[in-house]
Steps between C-alpha positions, in 0.01 A plus 500: 500500500324819598263478792130541441413856608146392562588219742397520865782627729707218663609701802303437823262790561364545852151616563484874579397555863148611559487865623234755556521884445588735791209741455500854631480533875173656630564704816235416757367211298169473318161326550453184296189294419358265763576199286867570521491352849457152347722582201794564735474139623444351150789694355716403796438135424624544141783730622644246752451230236789653306732362769269284719761284660724796595205692640404203720855461623542866588163504675598194702814678619300809580253297708781313674666820612166618633445167690849494646470857629164413647652215703717748695300618809413868505823605315387297200179703467697825516756381246224376271318838506828681423646269233203363316441827308859476373441132391160577344654800317762259361226275367344810338836583334512139379156542340622820333799321363276231347287760340811643331585158360760400757524183712361491856781412742522420868722803530207722419347407833783685681535793245318733729785484746737640242311814394216601734561314826465810719171609354353147505606429853349841604180380327505185711567705813189718425288186455639348825423821694147511357441139587621550863278805533205299354556220757517761780170647387332151495634426842359827633160419349490122558747437783316695769180306441683168527668610821176597664343164408776258577675678787174547676329252736280217369414388149398760242126531452337456160455870484868561564592244237275678257674826578838331450391381155378846403833647617692242296301599190566863566876431532491306169322790327751751641788284375345475151417875487850599608697237307331546158643844436843382609488206259392738227805722574733200508367318192699681230761646727774238414472537119468878526826508700710255289352569157379864512769618745252659749587572849317322779251771580415568138476126430248446782291799403499411133416136565202599716371739237536241225315239700223743581450562124470130446285369787276291277779329297672411827171369643473270194864395550442424871193290427682301232800448730270384780359213292830416331664479850245248607561293182883527553474387863287190445766269344732518804562867414708390197299736289684788663811404299309635193273759672774665706711626208182594309390721784830683532516542122137633510613774737776594254264491205238707679771759571589503132136528399428792733831693482607447130350571167501157325 
């Protein structure tokens, strides 16, 4: 008996993987609307939802590596500064694989070691050198005042304590003023190195320029992250299992939004 040509196929057909277009790369990036700062987070929630369990597992491993390195006195901080850009870049590569319809794997976390380890470690070295210089500046501003107060004779007077507080506020403002441009330069450096094949200097310069064009969206993103972080921390910090992957994915999606025609 001939088979019915209109019958549904009997072979098992798998769902096609969800993928998103590449989009043409925009050198230097572009400015985007302020509301995109929140959209990066909302889209990142849906994006990680494609493989929620795997994203949580990879994030836990990423956090565990950071914690273990932090437990090593002195050397751990140096290793963390040098290696974490490589690990973070691997997470970015994993996000890019998911966008292209592939599966996120634990191996993505270490993919940066295979292709761009030198550049990413150099990026970490630059950050470490900047941080050490920043600490030195704060010590020069704040340390001399502390030394005069607590190495001198007698208890500090109320006037001296007021001066100490003012100096502390000045040190905090100096740290903020100097660290903000550095964070802007570092923000997109990892994806620009591993996805756009930039060298370290070009990646830092391009990242800073792109962040400067998008101050308002990043302000919206920062405010949203601040409140979401509070909510994630309240239930024994368990909310970070969801928020952590979302934040990393939002960095990747903000890179895509600013540097690619979608």
